[in-house]
C-alpha positions as CSV (number, residue, x, y, z in Angstrom):
1,M,22.3,1.3,-12.9
2,T,21.6,4.8,-14.0
3,E,18.3,6.5,-13.2
4,V,16.5,9.5,-14.6
5,D,14.5,11.8,-12.4
6,I,11.2,12.7,-14.3
7,K,9.7,15.0,-11.7
8,D,10.1,18.0,-14.1
9,L,8.6,16.0,-17.0
10,K,5.6,15.1,-14.8
11,A,5.1,18.7,-13.9
12,K,4.9,19.6,-17.6
13,A,2.8,16.6,-18.4
14,I,-0.2,18.2,-16.7
15,K,-0.7,20.3,-19.8
16,F,-0.4,17.2,-22.1
17,P,-3.5,15.6,-23.6
18,D,-4.6,12.2,-22.5
19,P,-3.5,9.4,-22.7
20,V,0.1,10.8,-22.6
21,K,-0.6,12.8,-19.4
22,T,-2.0,9.8,-17.6
23,L,0.8,7.5,-18.6
24,I,3.5,9.9,-17.6
25,L,1.9,10.8,-14.3
26,S,1.5,7.1,-13.4
27,E,5.2,6.5,-13.6
28,P,7.5,6.6,-10.6
29,D,9.5,9.8,-10.1
30,R,12.7,7.9,-11.0
31,L,13.1,5.5,-14.0
32,D,16.0,3.3,-15.1
33,I,17.6,4.9,-18.1
34,D,16.7,2.1,-20.4
35,D,13.1,2.2,-19.3
36,Y,13.0,5.9,-19.7
37,L,14.4,5.9,-23.2
38,S,11.9,3.2,-24.3
39,K,8.9,4.9,-22.7
40,M,10.0,8.3,-24.1
41,Q,9.7,7.0,-27.6
42,T,6.1,5.8,-26.9
43,W,5.1,9.1,-25.3
44,E,6.5,11.0,-28.2
45,R,4.6,8.9,-30.7
46,L,1.4,9.4,-28.8
47,L,2.0,13.2,-28.6
48,R,2.5,13.3,-32.4
49,M,-0.8,11.4,-32.9
50,E,-2.6,14.0,-30.7
51,A,-1.0,17.0,-32.5
52,P,-3.5,19.0,-34.6
53,T,-3.0,18.9,-38.3
54,S,-3.2,22.1,-40.3
């Protein structure tokens, strides 16, 4: 089983808007690669929804 360390991502997540920030910070520091890839897609969608439109 391959794991991904997301400590760096969690450090950057402090600047993200909620709910993305809260979701990322609630995760353990290490995720299984399959879980990480699945969750990353969700986090990215949420960030796009929060992005201001010009």
